[in-house]
C-alpha positions as CSV (number, residue, x, y, z in Angstrom):
1,M,-0.2,0.3,-0.1
2,H,1.3,3.7,-0.7
3,W,2.0,6.8,1.0
4,Y,-0.7,8.5,-0.8
5,S,-3.5,6.6,0.0
6,V,-4.2,9.1,3.3
7,L,-4.3,11.7,0.8
8,P,-8.1,11.7,0.7
9,P,-8.7,11.9,4.4
10,L,-6.3,14.4,4.9
11,I,-8.0,16.7,2.2
12,A,-11.1,16.1,3.8
13,I,-10.3,16.9,7.9
14,V,-8.5,19.8,6.0
15,V,-11.3,21.6,4.0
16,V,-13.5,20.9,7.0
17,F,-11.7,22.6,9.4
18,W,-10.5,25.5,6.8
19,R,-13.8,25.9,5.1
20,K,-16.2,24.8,7.5
21,E,-18.0,22.8,5.2
22,V,-18.4,19.1,5.5
23,I,-20.4,18.3,2.6
24,L,-17.9,19.7,0.3
25,A,-15.3,18.0,2.2
26,L,-16.5,14.5,1.8
27,L,-16.9,15.2,-2.1
28,L,-13.3,16.4,-2.5
29,A,-12.1,13.3,-0.8
30,I,-14.5,10.8,-2.7
31,F,-13.1,12.2,-5.8
32,S,-9.4,12.3,-4.8
33,S,-10.0,8.8,-3.7
34,E,-11.0,7.7,-6.9
35,F,-8.9,9.7,-9.1
36,L,-5.8,7.9,-7.4
37,L,-7.6,4.6,-8.1
38,A,-8.1,5.5,-11.7
39,V,-4.4,5.8,-11.6
40,Q,-3.7,2.6,-10.0
41,H,-5.8,0.9,-12.9
42,D,-4.5,2.9,-15.9
43,Q,-7.5,4.7,-16.0
44,S,-8.5,7.9,-17.6
45,I,-8.1,10.3,-14.3
46,L,-10.5,13.0,-15.2
47,F,-13.4,10.7,-16.8
48,E,-13.2,7.6,-15.1
49,G,-12.1,9.1,-11.6
50,S,-15.6,11.4,-11.8
51,I,-17.6,8.8,-13.2
52,N,-16.1,6.1,-10.5
53,S,-17.2,8.7,-8.1
54,I,-20.6,8.8,-8.6
55,E,-20.8,5.2,-9.0
56,R,-19.3,4.9,-6.0
57,I,-22.1,6.8,-4.0
58,V,-24.3,4.4,-6.0
59,A,-22.8,1.1,-5.2
60,V,-23.1,2.3,-1.3
61,I,-27.0,3.0,-1.7
62,S,-27.4,-0.4,-3.4
63,D,-26.0,-2.3,-0.3
64,G,-29.1,-3.2,1.9
65,G,-27.3,-2.2,5.1
66,N,-26.3,1.4,4.1
67,A,-29.8,1.9,2.4
68,R,-31.5,1.1,5.7
69,I,-28.9,3.3,7.6
70,I,-30.1,6.3,5.2
71,M,-33.5,5.5,5.2
72,F,-33.4,5.9,8.8
73,S,-32.0,8.9,9.0
74,V,-34.3,10.4,6.9
75,I,-37.4,8.8,8.5
76,I,-36.1,10.1,12.0
77,G,-36.8,13.2,11.0
78,A,-40.3,12.7,10.6
79,L,-40.8,11.1,14.2
80,L,-38.9,13.8,15.5
81,A,-41.4,16.6,13.9
82,Y,-44.2,14.7,15.1
83,L,-42.6,14.6,18.8
84,R,-42.0,17.9,18.7
85,D,-45.0,19.2,16.8
86,S,-47.6,17.4,19.1
87,G,-46.6,19.1,21.8
88,G,-45.6,16.0,23.7
89,V,-42.0,16.7,24.5
90,R,-43.1,20.2,26.4
91,A,-45.4,17.9,28.1
92,T,-42.9,15.2,29.0
93,V,-40.3,17.8,30.3
94,S,-43.0,19.5,32.3
95,M,-44.1,16.0,33.9
96,L,-40.5,15.2,34.6
97,I,-39.7,18.5,36.3
98,N,-42.8,18.2,38.5
99,K,-42.1,14.6,39.6
100,G,-38.6,15.6,40.7
101,I,-37.1,13.0,38.1
102,A,-35.1,16.0,36.0
103,K,-35.3,19.0,38.9
104,S,-31.8,20.6,38.4
105,R,-28.9,20.0,35.7
106,R,-27.4,17.6,37.3
107,Q,-30.6,15.4,37.0
108,V,-30.8,16.2,33.8
109,G,-27.2,14.8,32.6
110,M,-27.8,11.5,34.7
111,L,-31.0,11.1,32.8
112,T,-29.6,11.4,29.6
113,F,-26.4,9.3,30.9
114,F,-28.5,6.4,31.9
115,S,-30.6,6.3,29.1
116,G,-27.8,6.0,26.9
117,I,-26.3,2.8,29.2
118,V,-30.0,1.1,29.3
119,I,-30.1,0.9,25.7
120,F,-26.8,-0.7,25.0
121,I,-28.3,-2.9,22.3
122,E,-27.6,-1.1,19.4
123,S,-25.1,2.2,19.3
124,N,-27.9,4.3,17.1
125,L,-30.6,3.6,19.0
126,S,-28.9,4.7,22.5
127,V,-27.7,7.9,20.6
128,L,-31.5,8.2,19.6
129,T,-33.5,7.4,22.6
130,A,-31.3,9.8,24.8
131,G,-31.3,12.5,22.3
132,I,-35.1,12.8,21.9
133,L,-35.9,12.1,25.4
134,S,-33.4,15.1,26.5
135,R,-33.4,17.8,24.1
136,G,-36.3,19.8,25.8
137,L,-34.6,19.3,28.9
138,F,-31.3,20.7,27.8
139,D,-33.2,23.4,26.5
140,K,-35.2,24.1,29.4
141,F,-32.4,24.2,32.0
142,K,-29.9,26.3,29.8
143,M,-27.7,23.5,28.5
144,S,-26.3,23.7,25.3
145,R,-27.2,20.8,22.4
146,A,-23.3,20.6,22.0
147,R,-23.2,19.3,25.6
148,L,-26.0,16.8,24.9
149,A,-24.5,15.4,21.6
150,Y,-21.2,15.1,23.4
151,I,-23.1,13.1,26.2
152,I,-25.0,10.8,23.9
153,D,-22.1,10.2,21.7
154,S,-19.2,9.5,24.0
155,T,-21.8,7.0,26.1
156,S,-23.1,5.3,23.3
157,A,-20.6,3.5,21.7
158,P,-18.2,3.1,25.1
159,V,-21.0,1.3,26.7
160,C,-21.8,-0.8,23.5
161,I,-18.1,-1.9,23.4
162,L,-18.3,-2.4,27.2
163,I,-21.5,-4.2,27.7
164,L,-21.3,-6.9,24.8
165,L,-24.4,-8.6,24.4
166,N,-25.1,-6.7,21.3
167,G,-24.2,-6.5,17.5
168,W,-21.3,-5.0,18.3
169,G,-20.0,-8.1,20.2
170,A,-21.4,-10.5,17.6
171,Y,-19.3,-8.8,15.0
172,V,-16.1,-9.1,17.1
173,L,-16.4,-12.1,18.2
174,G,-17.1,-13.3,14.6
175,L,-14.0,-11.3,13.5
176,L,-11.9,-13.4,16.6
177,S,-13.4,-17.1,15.9
178,G,-11.3,-17.8,13.1
179,Y,-7.8,-17.6,14.9
180,D,-6.0,-20.1,17.0
181,L,-5.9,-17.9,20.4
182,P,-4.7,-19.3,23.8
183,D,-8.1,-18.9,24.9
184,T,-11.9,-18.8,23.6
185,A,-12.9,-16.1,21.9
186,V,-15.5,-15.6,24.3
187,S,-13.2,-15.3,26.9
188,V,-10.7,-13.1,25.1
189,L,-13.7,-10.9,24.3
190,L,-15.0,-10.7,28.1
191,G,-11.2,-10.1,29.1
192,T,-10.9,-6.7,27.1
193,V,-13.9,-5.0,29.3
194,P,-11.5,-4.1,32.3
195,L,-8.9,-3.2,29.5
196,N,-10.7,-1.1,27.5
197,F,-9.0,2.1,29.4
198,Y,-10.6,4.7,26.6
199,A,-14.3,3.2,26.8
200,L,-13.9,3.5,30.8
201,I,-12.4,6.8,30.5
202,A,-14.4,8.3,28.0
203,L,-17.4,7.4,30.5
204,G,-15.5,8.7,33.3
205,L,-15.3,12.2,31.6
206,V,-19.1,12.2,30.8
207,L,-19.8,11.7,34.3
208,Y,-17.6,14.6,35.3
209,T,-19.2,17.0,32.9
210,I,-22.7,16.1,34.6
211,I,-21.5,15.7,38.4
212,A,-19.4,18.6,38.3
213,D,-21.7,20.4,36.0
214,K,-18.8,22.3,34.2
215,V,-17.9,21.9,30.9
216,H,-14.1,23.4,29.3
217,G,-13.0,24.7,26.2
218,P,-15.2,25.3,22.9
219,M,-18.3,23.6,25.3
220,K,-18.1,26.5,27.3
221,Q,-18.2,29.2,24.8
222,E,-21.5,27.2,23.7
223,E,-23.0,27.5,26.6
224,Q,-22.1,30.9,27.0
225,L,-23.8,31.8,23.5
226,L,-26.8,29.3,24.3
227,S,-29.3,32.3,24.5
228,H,-28.6,32.9,20.9
229,E,-29.4,28.9,19.9
230,I,-32.2,28.1,21.8
231,D,-34.9,27.5,18.8
232,L,-37.4,30.1,20.2
233,P,-40.7,28.6,17.9
234,Q,-40.4,25.2,19.5
235,E,-41.0,26.6,22.6
236,Q,-44.2,28.1,21.2
237,L,-45.8,25.0,20.8
238,P,-48.6,24.0,22.9
239,E,-48.3,21.8,25.8
240,T,-50.6,18.7,25.3
241,K,-49.9,15.3,26.7
242,A,-46.6,13.3,27.4
243,R,-48.2,10.1,25.9
244,F,-47.5,11.9,22.1
245,M,-43.7,11.6,23.1
246,L,-43.5,8.3,25.4
247,V,-45.8,6.0,23.6
248,P,-43.6,6.3,20.6
249,L,-40.6,6.6,22.3
250,A,-41.5,3.2,24.1
251,T,-42.6,1.7,20.7
252,L,-38.9,2.7,19.4
253,I,-37.2,1.0,22.3
254,L,-39.3,-2.0,23.0
255,S,-39.6,-3.0,19.1
256,M,-36.0,-2.5,18.4
257,V,-35.2,-5.5,21.1
258,G,-38.1,-7.2,19.2
259,F,-36.9,-6.7,15.6
260,M,-33.3,-7.9,16.8
261,L,-34.8,-11.3,18.2
262,W,-36.8,-11.6,15.4
263,T,-33.7,-11.0,12.5
264,G,-31.8,-13.0,15.1
265,N,-34.1,-15.7,15.2
266,G,-34.2,-15.8,18.9
267,D,-30.6,-14.6,19.4
268,L,-30.2,-10.9,20.5
269,T,-26.6,-10.9,19.5
270,Q,-27.2,-12.1,16.1
271,G,-29.6,-9.7,15.1
272,S,-29.4,-7.1,12.4
273,G,-29.0,-3.7,13.7
274,S,-30.1,-1.7,10.6
275,K,-33.1,-3.8,9.7
276,S,-34.1,-3.3,13.5
277,V,-33.5,0.4,13.8
278,L,-35.4,1.0,10.6
279,Y,-38.4,-1.0,11.4
280,A,-38.7,0.2,15.1
281,T,-38.2,3.9,13.5
282,L,-41.0,3.1,10.8
283,L,-43.3,1.6,13.6
284,A,-42.8,4.3,16.4
285,C,-43.6,7.1,13.3
286,L,-46.9,5.2,12.6
287,V,-47.9,4.9,16.3
288,S,-46.7,8.7,16.6
289,Y,-49.1,9.1,13.7
290,V,-52.3,7.4,14.9
291,L,-52.0,8.9,18.5
292,M,-51.7,12.8,16.7
293,S,-54.7,11.7,14.3
294,S,-56.9,10.3,17.1
295,S,-56.4,13.1,18.9
296,K,-58.7,15.3,16.7
297,Q,-56.2,18.0,16.8
298,F,-54.6,17.0,13.5
299,S,-55.7,16.3,10.1
300,H,-54.2,13.8,7.8
301,Q,-52.3,16.6,5.5
302,Q,-51.2,18.5,8.4
303,L,-49.7,15.3,9.6
304,V,-48.2,14.8,6.1
305,D,-46.6,18.1,6.0
306,I,-45.2,17.8,9.0
307,G,-43.6,14.5,8.6
308,F,-42.3,15.8,5.3
309,K,-40.8,18.8,6.6
310,G,-39.1,17.2,9.3
311,M,-37.2,14.9,6.9
312,G,-36.6,17.8,5.0
313,E,-34.8,19.2,8.3
314,L,-32.7,16.5,8.4
315,L,-31.5,15.9,4.5
316,P,-28.1,17.9,5.1
317,L,-26.8,15.3,7.3
318,V,-28.2,12.4,5.7
319,S,-26.0,13.6,2.7
320,I,-23.3,13.6,5.5
321,V,-24.2,10.2,6.4
322,L,-24.4,9.2,2.6
323,L,-21.2,10.7,1.6
324,S,-19.1,9.1,4.6
325,M,-20.5,5.7,3.8
326,A,-19.4,6.2,0.1
327,L,-15.7,7.9,1.2
328,G,-15.1,4.7,3.5
329,A,-15.9,2.2,0.9
330,S,-13.5,4.0,-1.5
331,L,-10.5,4.6,1.4
332,K,-11.3,0.7,1.5
333,E,-10.5,-0.3,-1.9
334,L,-7.3,2.1,-1.7
335,G,-5.7,0.4,1.2
336,T,-5.7,3.7,3.5
337,G,-6.5,1.3,6.8
338,V,-4.3,-1.3,5.6
339,F,-1.6,1.3,5.0
340,V,-1.9,3.2,8.6
341,A,-2.1,-0.3,10.0
342,G,1.2,-1.0,8.9
343,L,3.1,2.0,10.6
344,V,2.8,0.5,13.9
345,G,5.9,-1.6,11.8
346,D,8.5,-4.6,13.3
347,Y,10.9,-2.3,14.7
348,L,8.9,-1.4,17.9
349,P,10.0,-2.4,21.5
350,L,8.0,-4.9,22.9
351,W,5.8,-2.8,25.3
352,M,5.0,-0.5,22.7
353,V,3.1,-2.9,20.3
354,V,0.0,-2.5,22.1
355,P,0.0,1.4,22.6
356,M,1.2,1.9,19.2
357,L,-1.8,-0.7,18.0
358,F,-4.4,1.9,20.2
359,V,-2.9,4.8,18.0
360,A,-2.8,3.2,14.7
361,G,-6.8,2.0,15.2
362,A,-7.4,5.8,16.5
363,I,-5.8,7.1,13.1
364,M,-7.4,4.9,10.9
365,S,-11.0,5.4,12.4
366,F,-10.6,9.1,12.7
367,T,-9.2,9.2,8.8
368,T,-11.8,7.2,7.3
369,G,-14.8,7.5,9.9
370,T,-15.7,3.9,10.8
371,S,-15.0,2.2,14.0
372,W,-15.8,-1.3,12.4
373,G,-14.0,-1.1,9.6
374,T,-10.9,-0.6,11.9
375,F,-11.4,-3.3,13.6
376,A,-12.1,-5.4,10.5
377,I,-8.5,-4.2,9.5
378,L,-6.4,-4.1,12.5
379,I,-7.7,-7.4,14.5
380,P,-6.4,-9.5,11.3
381,I,-3.3,-7.7,12.3
382,G,-3.0,-7.7,16.1
383,V,-3.9,-11.6,16.4
384,P,-0.7,-13.1,14.9
385,L,1.4,-10.2,17.1
386,I,-0.6,-12.4,19.7
387,Q,0.3,-15.8,18.3
388,S,4.1,-14.9,17.4
389,L,5.1,-12.6,20.1
390,G,3.2,-14.0,23.3
391,L,1.2,-10.5,23.9
392,P,-1.3,-10.8,26.3
393,P,-4.8,-11.7,24.1
394,S,-7.6,-9.1,25.9
395,L,-5.0,-6.5,26.2
396,V,-4.3,-6.4,22.3
397,I,-7.8,-6.7,21.0
398,A,-9.1,-4.3,24.2
399,A,-6.7,-1.7,22.7
400,I,-7.4,-2.3,18.6
401,L,-11.4,-1.7,19.9
402,G,-10.7,1.3,22.0
403,G,-8.5,3.0,19.3
404,G,-11.6,2.4,17.0
405,V,-13.8,4.5,19.4
406,F,-11.3,7.1,19.9
407,G,-10.9,7.8,16.7
408,D,-14.4,8.0,15.7
409,H,-15.2,10.5,18.3
410,C,-13.1,12.4,16.9
411,S,-13.8,12.3,13.2
412,P,-15.9,14.7,11.3
413,I,-16.7,12.3,8.7
414,S,-18.0,9.4,10.9
415,D,-21.7,8.5,10.1
416,T,-21.8,7.8,14.2
417,T,-21.1,11.8,14.7
418,A,-23.9,12.7,12.1
419,V,-26.4,10.3,13.7
420,S,-25.2,11.9,17.4
421,S,-25.8,15.2,15.5
422,I,-29.2,14.6,14.4
423,A,-30.5,13.1,17.7
424,S,-29.4,16.1,19.7
425,G,-30.1,19.0,17.1
426,C,-26.6,19.9,17.0
427,D,-24.8,21.6,14.2
428,I,-22.1,18.5,13.2
429,L,-19.1,20.9,12.8
430,T,-20.0,22.7,16.8
431,H,-20.4,18.7,17.5
432,V,-16.8,18.0,16.7
433,R,-15.3,21.1,18.0
434,T,-16.6,20.8,21.6
435,Q,-15.9,17.1,21.7
436,I,-12.4,16.6,20.5
437,P,-11.0,18.2,23.6
438,Y,-12.9,15.5,25.8
439,A,-12.0,12.7,23.3
440,L,-8.1,13.8,23.4
441,V,-7.7,13.9,26.8
442,G,-9.4,10.7,27.1
443,G,-7.0,9.6,24.1
444,V,-3.9,10.7,26.2
445,L,-4.6,9.1,29.4
446,T,-5.5,5.7,27.5
447,F,-1.8,5.8,25.7
448,I,-0.2,6.3,29.0
449,A,-2.2,3.4,30.5
450,Y,-1.8,0.8,28.0
451,V,1.9,1.7,28.1
452,V,1.8,1.2,32.0
453,A,-0.3,-2.0,31.1
454,S,2.2,-3.0,28.6
455,L,5.2,-2.6,31.1
456,V,3.4,-4.5,33.9
457,M,1.6,-7.7,31.7
458,I,4.2,-8.2,28.9
């Protein structure tokens, strides 16, 4: 693999921070990646590269799993609009405050945090549920949407990779099952839980911001500018019944579990996350429609208009999700991930191999925007190191998993970043800018922890 395979993601990242335009950055990265592929295949750089860029996006949509995620990202806009325009959000906020469940900023933060933890089945569902439940509460207590985006993003993936009874655990288990390891794949995976330092530190940092009620850096600036960012028209919506929000939300959660069991033939860990979250969102939309229609306050045409308006509001973010997937597919063919993984090298001191696997995973996930893709590339590299060098299996795998999540938290081209922005109602670049300082602190502490653990365990 060649050094120039890192140029497309670097172009994307430079453009994002220079021009503050994510869609332009992703398009330029896709085009540059396809131009490099055209050069490799002795094709016309300008013509074939341009056509291949278009076809790459088409290929992403033609994949069933990707198409379902994109559909979910659009349809969730309709659900959010129904919950908002029904007055159910304001009613739920008032109910939680009156019952003393959310009567302070700390309680609101803890409610959001535990919502993300309890729903560990699927990361998108965790982000979505916690975001929908807490948006109105954060506005009520003058807490920024950037803080909400940080809490749900930095809770969902770490929890999913620690509580392994979900699609994340099944996926990693599948990657490990084909190798001859000193212990069973299940025991190795369970052993990663106490050694996944980034996930544990990320959750600790979230708890710090909630319990201390303190934020720092760019997020503190967002809190100070909050009075200019509250969506005032939303506050003017009439308060109705809490059931207009809680019933569709309960439908979303419970049906997600049901569909995971159904698609997994009774095994929750084998269920399809992309299918289940799409079906559950559609069912929640239907329930919300029926509730609003039966209340006699909304006509069918009004509900159709509300739904399409909500979907339209999310089109920019859905475009980011689509282009992120296309860029990831293009970079995979270009070999960016393999090149970054190779930077670990064969000449490192033994105690530095695990920390550098964490760094390689972080860089790969950051530049490609995918943690799962990082796992798929780095685990086949890490396992032979376990076998040949006698490294602790759980420590190596934990470093790879943590690096993938860390890079994903920092990446402006990650689809998870886009979904967190959708769920919280926060601008995607604002979310990236305010979350990065916390993720970097967690990353540095994790690197130090892996150095210490390597010195002790190897």
